[in-house]
C-alpha positions as CSV (number, residue, x, y, z in Angstrom):
1,X,8.9,23.3,81.9
2,X,12.4,22.2,82.7
3,X,13.0,18.6,81.7
4,X,14.2,16.1,84.3
5,X,16.7,14.4,82.0
6,X,20.3,15.0,82.7
7,X,21.4,14.8,79.1
8,X,20.3,18.3,78.0
9,X,21.2,19.7,74.7
10,X,22.4,23.2,75.6
11,X,22.5,25.8,72.8
12,X,22.6,29.6,72.6
13,X,19.6,31.6,71.4
14,X,21.7,32.7,68.4
15,X,22.6,29.2,67.3
16,X,19.1,27.9,67.6
17,X,17.6,30.7,65.7
18,X,20.3,30.4,63.0
19,X,19.1,26.8,62.6
20,X,15.4,27.8,62.5
21,X,15.9,30.1,59.6
22,X,18.1,27.7,57.7
23,X,16.8,25.4,54.9
24,X,17.8,22.2,53.2
25,X,21.2,20.8,53.9
26,X,22.3,23.9,55.7
27,X,20.3,22.7,58.7
28,X,22.4,19.6,59.1
29,X,25.6,21.6,58.6
30,X,24.5,24.0,61.3
31,X,23.8,21.2,63.9
32,X,27.1,19.6,63.1
33,X,28.9,22.9,63.6
34,X,27.2,23.5,67.0
35,X,27.8,20.0,68.2
36,X,31.5,20.0,67.2
37,X,32.2,23.5,68.7
38,X,32.3,22.4,72.3
39,X,32.0,24.7,75.3
40,X,32.0,28.5,75.1
41,X,35.5,30.1,75.1
42,X,35.7,33.8,75.8
43,X,38.8,34.3,73.7
44,X,36.9,33.2,70.7
45,X,34.1,35.7,71.2
46,X,34.9,38.5,68.8
47,X,32.6,41.1,70.3
48,X,32.9,40.1,74.0
49,X,34.9,43.2,74.9
50,X,32.4,45.6,73.3
51,X,29.4,43.8,74.7
52,X,30.8,44.0,78.2
53,X,31.8,47.6,77.7
54,X,28.3,48.7,76.7
55,X,26.9,46.8,79.7
56,X,29.4,48.4,82.1
57,X,28.6,51.9,80.8
58,X,24.9,51.5,81.4
59,X,25.3,49.7,84.7
60,X,27.6,52.5,85.9
61,X,25.2,55.2,84.8
62,X,27.7,56.8,82.4
63,X,26.9,59.1,79.5
64,X,26.8,58.2,75.8
65,X,30.1,59.9,75.3
66,X,31.7,57.2,77.5
67,X,31.4,54.9,74.5
68,X,34.3,56.8,72.9
69,X,36.5,55.8,75.8
70,X,36.0,52.0,75.4
71,X,39.2,50.0,75.0
72,X,39.9,49.1,71.4
73,X,41.5,45.9,70.2
74,X,45.1,46.0,68.9
75,X,44.1,44.2,65.8
76,X,43.3,46.9,63.1
77,X,40.5,45.0,61.5
78,X,38.8,44.2,64.8
79,X,39.3,47.8,66.0
80,X,37.6,49.0,62.8
81,X,34.6,46.8,63.4
82,X,34.4,47.9,67.1
83,X,34.5,51.6,66.0
84,X,31.7,50.9,63.5
85,X,29.6,49.3,66.2
86,X,30.2,52.1,68.7
87,X,29.0,54.6,66.1
88,X,25.9,52.6,65.5
89,X,25.2,52.2,69.2
90,X,25.6,55.9,69.7
91,X,23.0,56.5,66.9
92,X,20.6,54.1,68.7
93,X,21.1,55.9,72.1
94,X,20.6,59.3,70.6
95,X,19.0,61.6,73.1
96,X,17.1,58.9,75.0
97,X,17.1,58.7,78.7
98,X,18.5,55.3,79.5
99,X,18.5,53.5,82.9
100,X,20.1,50.1,83.6
101,X,18.2,47.2,85.0
102,X,19.7,43.8,85.8
103,X,19.2,41.5,82.7
104,X,17.1,38.4,83.2
105,X,18.7,35.1,82.3
106,X,16.5,32.1,81.6
107,X,16.5,29.0,79.5
108,X,13.7,28.0,77.1
109,X,13.1,24.3,77.4
110,X,11.5,21.9,75.0
111,X,12.0,18.1,75.5
112,X,15.7,17.7,76.1
113,X,16.6,21.0,74.4
114,X,17.7,24.0,76.5
115,X,18.1,27.3,74.7
116,X,19.9,30.0,76.6
117,X,18.0,33.3,76.6
118,X,20.6,35.8,77.7
119,X,19.5,39.2,76.3
120,X,22.4,41.5,76.9
121,X,20.4,44.5,77.9
122,X,17.4,45.3,80.1
123,X,16.9,49.0,80.1
124,X,14.4,51.7,80.9
125,X,14.4,53.8,77.8
126,X,12.5,57.0,78.4
127,X,10.9,55.1,81.3
128,X,9.7,52.2,79.1
129,X,11.2,48.8,79.9
130,X,13.1,47.2,77.0
131,X,14.7,43.8,76.8
132,X,17.2,43.9,74.0
133,X,19.3,41.2,72.2
134,X,22.3,42.7,70.5
135,X,23.1,41.7,66.9
136,X,26.7,42.5,65.9
137,X,27.1,40.6,62.7
138,X,27.5,43.3,60.1
139,X,27.9,40.7,57.3
140,X,24.7,39.0,58.1
141,X,21.4,40.7,57.4
142,X,19.0,40.8,60.3
143,X,15.9,39.5,58.6
144,X,12.3,39.7,59.8
145,X,12.2,36.0,60.3
146,X,15.2,36.0,62.6
147,X,13.9,39.0,64.6
148,X,10.5,37.3,65.0
149,X,12.0,34.0,66.2
150,X,14.3,35.6,68.7
151,X,11.6,37.9,70.1
152,X,9.0,35.1,70.2
153,X,11.3,32.9,72.3
154,X,12.1,35.8,74.7
155,X,8.5,36.8,75.0
156,X,7.3,33.3,75.9
157,X,9.9,32.6,78.6
158,X,10.6,36.1,80.0
159,X,7.3,37.9,79.9
160,X,6.0,36.4,83.3
161,X,9.1,37.9,85.0
162,X,8.7,41.4,83.6
163,X,6.4,44.4,83.6
164,X,3.3,44.2,81.4
165,X,4.4,47.1,79.2
166,X,7.9,45.6,78.4
167,X,9.1,45.9,74.8
168,X,11.3,43.1,73.3
169,X,13.6,43.8,70.4
170,X,16.8,42.9,68.6
171,X,19.2,45.8,68.1
172,X,21.1,45.9,64.7
173,X,24.1,47.5,66.4
174,X,25.9,48.6,63.2
175,X,22.8,50.4,62.0
176,X,21.6,51.6,65.4
177,X,18.2,50.2,64.6
178,X,16.0,48.4,67.2
179,X,13.9,45.8,65.4
180,X,10.7,44.5,66.8
181,X,8.5,41.5,65.9
182,X,6.2,41.9,63.0
183,X,2.7,42.1,64.5
184,X,1.4,39.8,61.7
185,X,3.5,37.0,63.2
186,X,2.2,37.3,66.7
187,X,2.6,33.7,67.8
188,X,5.2,31.3,66.5
189,X,5.2,28.9,69.4
190,X,4.0,25.8,67.4
191,X,6.4,26.5,64.5
192,X,9.3,26.9,66.9
193,X,8.5,23.7,68.7
194,X,8.4,21.8,65.4
195,X,11.8,23.3,64.6
196,X,13.0,22.2,68.0
197,X,11.8,18.7,67.2
198,X,13.9,18.8,64.0
199,X,17.0,20.1,65.8
200,X,16.8,17.3,68.4
201,X,16.3,14.6,65.8
202,X,19.4,15.8,63.8
203,X,21.5,16.2,66.9
204,X,20.7,12.6,68.0
205,X,21.5,11.3,64.5
206,X,25.0,12.8,64.3
């Protein structure tokens, strides 16, 4: 349920989940970092061009080979990372039949916390609906805990708006691997709410 307060704490799904999987003093450091960062600035988004390019290719109904035509950054290091991610995404695509669907954008609300759930891709893959969050951070391992937290939040808020057979996942783009929630961790709602309480408390103390 959306809170009526006008003083919402707005955070991204990635930032909130990064906090959830932190421990000790790193949790306070993470909240301070998020609070000090300010509003989203496109020029500071390292993978914005690649993310948009992948979306445009699927939305336009283009083939997998179109990934090779994506515009590469002039910076050599950034271009190398883009190339690595493109190869990983091509591996994920493989021989699958992929059809674009308009992504669903919702917020997950708890008390005065609003977590932006903006999965980049909603695709029919071999006729099965998939909601996919893209993970581009090669230097950060995509752990089971992180996947479970991301998927649990998406499931809770987005499931009522999607087909019954929808599959939620987080794509490790560099590896071309779609990660799904561990079936043994089927419901983390209570745990995530307790983490949201902790996040709000730290936010208000800073």
